[in-house]
C-alpha positions in Angstrom: 18.8 -14.6 -18.1 16.8 -13.0 -15.3 17.7 -10.2 -12.9 16.8 -10.9 -9.3 16.2 -8.3 -6.7 19.1 -7.9 -4.2 16.8 -6.8 -1.4 13.6 -8.1 0.1 11.7 -5.0 -1.0 9.9 -5.4 -4.3 11.5 -3.4 -7.2 9.7 -0.2 -8.0 8.5 -0.2 -11.6 8.2 3.2 -13.2 6.0 4.3 -16.1 7.6 7.3 -17.7 5.6 9.6 -19.9 6.5 12.4 -22.3 5.1 16.0 -21.9 5.2 18.9 -24.3 4.1 21.2 -21.5 3.0 21.3 -17.9 -0.7 20.7 -18.7 0.2 17.5 -20.5 2.6 16.5 -17.7 -0.3 16.8 -15.2 -2.6 14.7 -17.4 0.1 12.1 -17.8 0.3 11.8 -14.0 -3.4 11.8 -13.6 -3.7 8.9 -16.0 -1.0 6.8 -14.3 2.5 8.0 -15.0 5.0 7.5 -12.2 7.3 10.1 -13.8 7.3 12.6 -16.6 10.1 13.9 -18.8 9.8 17.4 -20.1 12.0 20.0 -21.9 13.4 23.2 -20.5 13.9 26.4 -22.3 17.2 25.3 -23.8 19.3 22.3 -24.8 16.5 19.7 -25.1 16.6 17.3 -28.1 13.1 18.5 -29.1 13.6 22.2 -29.6 9.8 22.6 -30.3 9.0 21.3 -26.8 10.5 23.9 -24.5 9.1 25.2 -21.2 9.7 28.0 -18.8 10.9 27.3 -15.2 7.5 28.4 -13.9 5.8 25.8 -16.0 8.2 23.1 -15.0 7.7 24.1 -11.3 4.0 23.7 -11.7 4.5 20.2 -13.1 6.9 19.4 -10.2 4.4 20.5 -7.6 1.6 18.3 -9.0 3.9 15.3 -9.5 5.3 15.4 -6.0 1.8 15.4 -4.5 1.7 11.8 -5.8 5.3 11.0 -5.1 5.8 11.0 -8.8 8.9 12.5 -10.4 9.8 15.1 -13.0 12.9 14.7 -15.2 14.1 17.5 -17.5 15.8 16.8 -20.8 19.2 18.6 -21.4 20.2 16.0 -23.9 21.8 18.0 -26.7 25.6 18.3 -27.3 26.9 21.6 -26.2 29.5 24.1 -27.5 32.1 25.8 -25.3 30.2 29.1 -25.2 27.0 27.3 -24.0 28.4 25.6 -20.9 27.9 28.5 -18.5 24.3 29.0 -19.7 23.7 25.2 -19.3 25.1 25.3 -15.8 22.9 28.3 -14.8 19.8 26.5 -16.1 20.7 23.4 -14.2 21.1 25.4 -11.0 17.6 26.9 -11.5 16.1 23.5 -12.3 17.6 22.1 -9.1 16.2 25.0 -7.1 12.6 24.3 -8.3 12.9 20.6 -7.3 13.2 18.6 -10.5 14.2 15.0 -9.7 16.8 14.3 -12.4 18.4 15.6 -15.6 18.6 13.6 -18.8 21.9 14.4 -20.4 23.9 13.5 -23.5 27.0 15.8 -23.2 29.5 14.5 -20.7 31.1 17.9 -20.5 28.3 18.7 -18.0 30.0 16.3 -15.6 33.1 18.6 -15.4 31.1 21.7 -14.3 30.4 22.8 -10.8 26.8 21.4 -10.8 24.4 21.0 -7.9 24.1 17.4 -6.8 21.1 16.6 -9.0 20.6 13.0 -10.2 21.9 12.4 -13.8 20.4 10.0 -16.4 22.3 9.1 -19.5 20.1 9.8 -22.5 19.5 7.3 -25.2 21.5 9.8 -27.3 24.5 8.4 -25.4 24.0 5.3 -27.5 24.8 2.7 -24.9 25.1 -0.5 -26.9 27.5 -2.6 -24.8 28.2 -3.5 -21.2 31.5 -1.7 -21.4 29.9 1.6 -22.4 27.3 1.1 -19.7 29.9 0.5 -17.1 31.9 3.6 -18.1 28.9 5.8 -17.6 28.0 4.1 -14.4 31.4 4.8 -13.0 31.1 8.5 -14.0 28.3 8.8 -11.5 25.3 8.4 -13.8 22.3 7.0 -11.9 20.3 5.7 -14.8 21.1 4.4 -18.3 18.5 4.9 -21.1 19.1 2.1 -23.4 18.9 2.2 -27.2 15.7 0.9 -28.7 17.6 -1.6 -30.8 18.7 -3.8 -27.9 17.2 -7.3 -27.5 16.1 -8.7 -24.2 19.2 -10.8 -24.0 21.5 -7.8 -24.6 19.5 -5.8 -22.0 19.9 -8.5 -19.4 23.7 -8.7 -20.1 24.0 -5.0 -19.4 21.9 -5.2 -16.3 24.1 -8.0 -14.9 27.1 -5.6 -15.3 25.9 -2.4 -13.8 24.9 -3.3 -10.3 22.3 -1.0 -8.8 22.3 1.5 -11.7 18.8 1.8 -13.1 18.0 0.8 -16.6 15.3 2.6 -18.7 13.9 1.4 -22.0 11.4 2.6 -24.5 8.2 0.7 -24.8 6.1 2.8 -27.3 6.3 5.5 -29.9 8.4 6.6 -32.9 11.6 4.9 -33.8 14.8 6.5 -35.1 16.1 4.4 -37.9 19.7 5.2 -36.8 21.1 4.5 -33.4 20.0 7.5 -31.3 22.9 9.9 -31.0 24.7 8.4 -33.9 22.9 10.1 -36.7 24.7 12.8 -38.6 22.3 12.9 -41.5 20.5 16.0 -40.5 23.7 18.0 -39.9 25.5 16.8 -43.1 22.5 17.0 -45.5 20.5 19.9 -44.1 22.7 21.7 -41.5 20.2 20.7 -38.8 21.7 18.5 -36.2 19.6 15.9 -34.4 22.2 16.0 -31.6 21.3 19.7 -31.2 17.5 19.2 -31.1 16.8 20.1 -34.7 16.3 16.7 -36.5 15.0 17.3 -40.0 13.8 13.7 -40.3 15.8 12.7 -43.3 14.7 9.1 -42.6 11.1 10.0 -43.4 11.9 11.1 -47.0 10.7 9.4 -50.1 13.6 7.4 -51.8 14.2 5.4 -54.8 16.4 2.3 -54.6 19.1 2.2 -57.2 22.0 0.1 -58.3 25.5 1.4 -58.9 24.6 2.5 -62.5 21.6 4.5 -61.3 18.9 2.0 -62.5 15.8 2.2 -60.4 15.1 -1.1 -58.6 11.9 -0.1 -56.8 9.3 2.6 -57.2 9.7 5.5 -54.8 9.1 4.4 -51.2 9.9 5.7 -47.7 12.7 3.1 -47.4 14.1 4.3 -44.1 10.8 5.2 -42.4 10.2 2.8 -39.5 6.9 1.8 -37.9 6.3 2.8 -34.3 7.5 0.7 -31.4 4.9 -1.2 -29.4 6.2 -3.6 -26.7 2.8 -4.2 -24.9 3.4 -7.9 -25.1 6.9 -7.9 -23.6 6.6 -5.8 -20.4 7.0 -8.7 -18.1 10.0 -10.1 -20.0 11.6 -6.6 -19.9 11.1 -6.4 -16.1 12.8 -9.8 -15.8 15.7 -8.6 -17.9 16.3 -5.7 -15.5 14.3 -2.7 -16.8 13.1 -0.4 -14.1 11.6 2.5 -16.1 9.3 2.0 -19.1 9.4 5.0 -21.4 6.8 6.3 -23.8 8.2 8.4 -26.7 6.4 11.5 -27.7 7.3 15.0 -26.3 5.6 16.6 -29.4 2.4 14.6 -29.0 -0.9 16.1 -27.8 -2.7 15.5 -24.5 -5.1 13.0 -26.1 -2.2 10.8 -27.3 -0.5 10.9 -23.9 -3.7 10.1 -22.0 -4.5 7.1 -24.1 -1.0 5.6 -24.3 -0.2 6.2 -20.6 -3.5 4.7 -19.5 -2.9 1.6 -21.8 0.5 0.9 -20.2 -0.6 1.7 -16.7 -3.3 -1.0 -17.0 -0.7 -3.5 -18.3 1.9 -2.8 -15.7 -0.6 -2.8 -12.8 -1.7 -6.2 -14.0 1.9 -7.6 -13.8 2.5 -6.0 -10.4 -0.7 -7.5 -9.1 0.4 -11.0 -10.2 3.9 -10.5 -8.7 3.6 -8.3 -5.6 6.7 -10.1 -4.2 8.8 -8.9 -7.1 7.4 -5.5 -8.2 5.6 -2.4 -6.8 4.3 0.9 -8.0 6.8 3.8 -8.1 4.3 6.4 -7.0 1.1 6.9 -5.0 -2.5 6.7 -6.1 -4.9 4.4 -7.9 -6.0 5.4 -11.4 -9.7 5.1 -12.3 -10.2 5.3 -16.0 -13.5 6.5 -17.6 -12.5 5.0 -21.0 -10.9 1.9 -22.4 -7.4 2.8 -23.7 -6.5 1.6 -27.2 -3.1 2.4 -28.9 -4.6 1.8 -32.3 -6.8 4.9 -31.8 -3.8 7.2 -31.4 -1.2 8.3 -34.0 1.0 5.4 -35.2 2.7 4.3 -38.4 1.8 0.7 -37.7 3.4 -1.2 -34.9 6.6 -3.3 -34.6 8.3 -5.0 -31.7 11.6 -4.2 -33.5 14.5 -6.2 -32.1 13.0 -7.0 -28.7 13.1 -10.8 -29.0 15.9 -11.5 -31.4 18.8 -10.0 -33.3 17.5 -11.0 -36.7 13.7 -10.8 -36.4 11.3 -11.6 -39.1 8.8 -9.0 -38.1 8.1 -6.0 -40.4 9.9 -2.8 -39.3 9.3 -0.3 -42.0 6.3 1.8 -43.0 7.4 2.3 -46.7 4.1 3.6 -48.2 3.8 6.6 -45.9 5.5 8.2 -42.9 2.1 9.5 -41.8 -0.7 7.8 -39.9 -3.0 5.9 -42.2 -5.2 4.9 -39.3 -7.0 1.6 -38.4 -8.7 -0.3 -41.1 -12.4 0.5 -41.1 -13.7 -1.3 -44.2 -13.5 -1.1 -48.0 -15.2 0.7 -50.9 -18.0 -1.1 -52.8 -18.7 1.9 -55.1 -17.9 5.6 -55.3 -19.7 8.4 -57.2 -19.1 12.1 -56.5 -19.0 12.4 -52.8 -21.1 9.3 -52.0 -19.5 6.0 -51.2 -21.1 2.7 -50.5 -18.8 0.9 -48.1 -18.5 -2.4 -46.3 -17.8 -1.4 -42.8 -16.2 -3.1 -39.8 -17.2 -0.4 -37.3 -19.6 2.5 -37.3 -18.5 5.8 -39.0 -19.5 9.0 -37.4 -19.8 12.6 -38.7 -16.5 14.3 -38.5 -14.4 11.1 -38.8 -11.3 11.3 -41.1 -10.7 8.5 -43.6 -7.6 7.6 -45.7 -6.9 5.3 -48.6 -4.0 4.5 -50.8 -4.2 5.3 -54.5 -3.1 2.7 -57.1 0.2 4.7 -57.2 0.7 4.1 -53.5 0.0 7.7 -52.4 -2.0 8.2 -49.2 -5.1 10.4 -49.7 -7.8 11.3 -47.3 -11.2 13.0 -46.7 -13.5 13.9 -43.9 -16.9 12.2 -43.3 -19.9 14.6 -43.4 -22.5 11.9 -42.9 -21.5 8.5 -41.4 -22.9 5.1 -41.7 -23.4 1.8 -39.8 -22.0 -1.6 -40.5 -22.1 -4.0 -42.3 -22.9 -1.8 -45.4 -23.7 1.9 -45.6 -23.6 5.0 -47.6 -20.9 7.5 -46.5 -21.1 11.2 -47.6 -17.6 12.7 -47.9 -16.7 16.4 -47.7 -15.4 16.3 -51.3 -15.7 14.4 -54.5 -13.6 11.2 -54.4 -12.5 8.8 -57.0 -11.8 5.5 -55.3 -11.7 2.1 -57.0 -14.0 -0.8 -55.9 -12.3 -2.9 -53.2 -10.0 -0.2 -51.9 -9.4 -0.5 -48.2 -10.4 2.5 -46.0 -8.7 3.5 -42.8 -9.8 5.9 -40.1 -7.1 8.2 -38.7 -9.6 10.7 -37.2 -12.0 9.1 -34.8 -14.2 12.0 -33.8 -15.8 10.2 -30.9 -12.4 9.2 -29.4 -11.0 12.7 -29.9 -14.0 14.3 -28.2 -13.8 11.8 -25.4 -10.1 12.3 -24.8 -10.5 16.0 -24.8 -12.7 15.9 -21.7 -11.3 16.5 -18.3 -13.0 13.6 -16.7 -11.2 10.8 -18.6 -9.4 9.7 -15.4 -9.1 10.3 -11.7 -6.1 9.4 -9.5 -6.7 9.1 -5.8 -4.5 8.1 -2.9 -6.3 5.5 -0.7 -6.3 6.2 3.0 -6.9 4.0 6.0 -8.5 6.2 8.7 -8.7 5.8 12.4 -11.1 7.9 14.6 -10.2 7.8 18.3 -11.0 9.6 21.5 -8.4 11.6 23.3 -8.3 12.8 26.9 -9.3 16.3 25.7 -11.5 15.5 22.7 -11.1 13.5 19.4 -8.4 12.7 16.9 -8.3 11.4 13.3 -5.3 9.4 12.0 -4.6 8.5 8.4 -2.2 6.0 6.8 -1.6 6.0 3.0 -2.6 2.5 2.2 0.3 0.2 1.7 2.9 2.8 2.7 4.6 4.2 5.8 3.2 7.7 5.2 0.8 8.9 8.0 -0.6 11.9 9.6 -2.7 12.8 12.6 -4.9 15.8 13.7 -7.0 16.4 16.8 -9.6 18.8 18.2 -10.2 19.6 21.8 -13.9 19.3 22.4 -16.4 17.9 24.8 -18.2 14.8 23.6 -21.7 14.0 24.7 -24.0 11.0 24.6 -26.1 10.4 21.4 -29.7 9.5 21.3 -29.2 7.2 18.3 -26.2 5.0 17.1 -23.6 7.1 15.4 -21.2 4.7 13.7 -22.7 4.9 10.2 -23.2 8.7 10.4 -19.5 9.2 11.3 -18.4 6.8 8.5 -20.5 8.7 5.9 -19.1 12.1 7.0 -15.5 11.0 7.1 -15.7 9.3 3.6 -16.5 12.6 1.9 -13.2 13.3 0.2 -14.7 14.4 -3.1 -12.7 17.1 -4.9 -9.5 16.0 -3.3 -6.8 13.5 -4.5 -7.7 11.1 -1.7 -10.2 8.3 -1.3 -11.0 6.4 1.9 -10.2 2.7 1.8 -11.1 1.8 5.3 -12.3 3.4 8.6 -11.7 2.1 12.1 -13.9 4.0 14.5 -12.7 3.6 18.1 -15.2 6.1 19.4 -18.2 4.6 21.3 -21.3 4.1 19.1 -23.4 6.1 21.6 -21.1 9.1 21.5 -22.3 12.1 19.5 -19.7 13.9 17.4 -21.1 16.9 15.5 -20.7 16.8 11.7 -19.0 20.2 11.9 -16.2 18.6 14.1 -15.9 15.6 11.8 -15.7 17.9 8.7 -13.0 20.0 10.4 -11.0 16.9 11.3 -11.2 15.6 7.8 -10.2 18.9 6.2 -7.3 19.4 8.6 -6.1 15.8 8.1 -6.1 16.2 4.3 -4.1 19.4 4.5 -1.6 17.9 6.9 -1.3 14.7 4.8 -0.7 16.7 1.6 2.2 18.6 3.3 3.5 15.4 4.7 3.6 13.7 1.3 5.4 16.7 -0.2 7.9 16.8 2.6 8.5 13.0 2.4 9.3 13.2 -1.3 12.5 11.2 -1.9 15.2 12.8 -3.9 18.2 10.8 -5.3 21.4 12.7 -5.9 24.3 12.6 -8.2 26.7 9.7 -7.5 30.5 10.4 -7.2 32.7 9.9 -10.2 35.1 7.0 -9.9 38.7 7.2 -10.9 38.6 3.7 -12.4 36.1 4.6 -15.2 37.8 3.6 -18.4 37.1 5.6 -21.6 37.7 4.3 -25.1 41.2 5.0 -26.3 40.1 6.5 -29.6 36.9 8.6 -30.1 35.5 9.5 -33.5 32.9 12.1 -34.6 30.3 9.4 -33.7 31.0 10.1 -30.0 29.8 13.7 -30.4 32.5 15.5 -28.4 31.8 19.2 -29.0 33.4 21.1 -26.1 36.6 21.2 -24.1 35.0 20.0 -20.9 33.8 16.8 -22.6 37.3 16.2 -24.0 38.7 16.7 -20.5 36.3 14.1 -19.0 37.3 11.5 -21.7 41.0 12.3 -21.4 41.0 12.0 -17.7 39.8 8.5 -18.1 42.2 7.3 -20.7 41.1 8.7 -24.1 44.1 9.5 -26.3 42.7 10.5 -29.7 39.5 12.5 -29.8 37.9 13.6 -33.1 35.5 16.5 -32.8 31.8 16.2 -33.4 30.7 16.5 -37.0 28.9 19.7 -36.0 32.3 21.3 -35.6 33.6 20.2 -39.0 33.3 22.7 -41.7 33.0 20.2 -44.6 32.6 16.6 -43.9 34.7 14.4 -46.1 33.2 12.3 -49.0 32.4 8.8 -47.8 31.3 10.1 -44.3 29.0 7.6 -42.5 25.9 9.6 -41.5 23.7 6.8 -40.1 24.4 3.5 -38.4 21.3 1.3 -38.3 20.3 -2.2 -37.1 17.4 -2.0 -39.4 18.6 -3.6 -42.7 16.8 -2.6 -45.9 17.9 -5.8 -47.5 16.4 -7.9 -44.8 13.2 -5.9 -44.9 13.0 -6.5 -48.6 13.7 -10.3 -48.2 17.2 -10.1 -49.7 19.6 -10.6 -46.8 23.1 -11.3 -48.1 23.4 -14.2 -45.7 20.5 -16.0 -47.3 19.9 -17.5 -50.8 17.5 -14.7 -51.5 20.3 -12.1 -51.3 20.9 -12.3 -55.0 17.5 -10.7 -55.6 19.2 -7.3 -55.3 22.7 -6.2 -56.4 25.4 -6.2 -53.7 25.9 -2.4 -54.0 22.7 -0.3 -53.4 22.0 3.4 -53.3 19.0 5.5 -52.2 18.0 8.8 -53.8 15.5 11.3 -52.6 15.7 13.5 -55.7 18.4 15.7 -54.3 21.0 13.5 -52.7 22.3 10.0 -53.5 23.4 8.0 -50.5 25.3 4.7 -50.6 24.3 1.7 -48.4 27.0 -0.4 -46.9 26.1 -3.7 -45.3 28.1 -4.9 -42.3 26.9 -8.5 -42.2 29.3 -9.6 -39.5 27.6 -7.1 -37.1 24.3 -7.2 -38.9 24.2 -3.5 -39.4 23.6 -1.1 -42.3 25.6 2.1 -42.8 24.3 5.1 -44.8 27.2 6.9 -46.5 27.2 10.5 -47.9 
């Protein structure tokens, strides 16, 4: 199923990047992001990634100079005594010009908010067309879909939500549970993921047991997923109706964001170039990279396409040996003695690189390289004594050259191309500019007397007008309508150019397009019964649901003093049985007992398999 554009204008495709702070937001935009999402001081689902209003305002100013956008995450659930504080924060964010808020708690809809655009966070867990339609009718402008949805399921939702935008993740860490429907942190550690304090229970080391406590596997990270990488599916995602392509990682450093944003910018631009009748860039400026982006060079737990193409995929999803980054395979050990290793190498090793390896027990160990070596075979000097068996694969998770390169400020430039027209006026001379491929333009003029030149001036004027170094602009073309034998002093040309750039910068900022909150529709239909999985934590949220037909509303688990035994704390599309080759719907299902448990040394959790819906439940 393919989504077709309802207007003749090509659909704007947005690359959405994460930012821990304003500096990273600026680098994300410089490297090709059309939008950035960033946390405010409170109520963001990454409590470690908060920012002051002044920092967010700095990011907004830079973004808008490229017609890029800034979204702020207010995607935790809220308690009654927090609603007024949230409202005040939203008022301030609106005042500094943020483009949209990413929210989870529907109680915000019942407050007297400024008309800022609202996006439904992936924490809203929008699995069905009915759920999507409900949020759309509440006035939500964009729906951020769960990572678990297939292309077919995405397309079905797109067909049902009209012009409401759809956003989907393309890269980064995966939650094993449906986002927003994970109560494990709250129940097991009193740290709620829906309150921005996820303790990452899914990354723990677990043993797999039967109902009698017999160990079926050695300890493994049974719920720890690989990282998402949909590089090969971007065009299919566009065809299915996705407008915004989101990179996960608000806790990542600048080097990670630069590399991954540049990678997806290159891929998306390639698709847009092939289909200019269908798609267009969502912001201004061409990105010029001074490096070749490579996702394998940045933190990852191994990659998976997850459920992108099918409901029951055969691809590997879990990273059971370690939740850390092992790195890219670099070779293997031929011999090791003390701190000297003779290695067969696939790539050069440099001083300062970091290498990892798995011990026979499956533990990830590592060391730094004091003296590197060249392929195919070389002697590596480690920073400590190592005892590694012959044939052990080596991985590099610290590439010193790449880290040094990405730490530079000149890794990318982003410039807005201009088409210039120089023309005479009755009282002097004028310079016009049009942002290439857009309707944004500006003009400046100077009153001056023009005299005849002794030599041809066309090339001299072109050279002078092309000097935009140090600005965010580049000159794509110049039309010179002034006579070739007319002399225009360089000082006049320089003044025209400076004045034009200043005028154009103000014009771009003033032409920034804001979208606003849509009205709530009376025909929005809420579920009749809501459980703790719907995360209703305040009276305003209850009122929103009740107004649209909800009759029974169970409070969020964060409001329950003692969750009952048998509480479902995770719902996952990831199935441990399938990952281990023992799906109950196949002959191989008998490899494992029907009832399974996982144990991390403190807590034993039951696994229930809902084969009709192809889901796994984790039970306390």
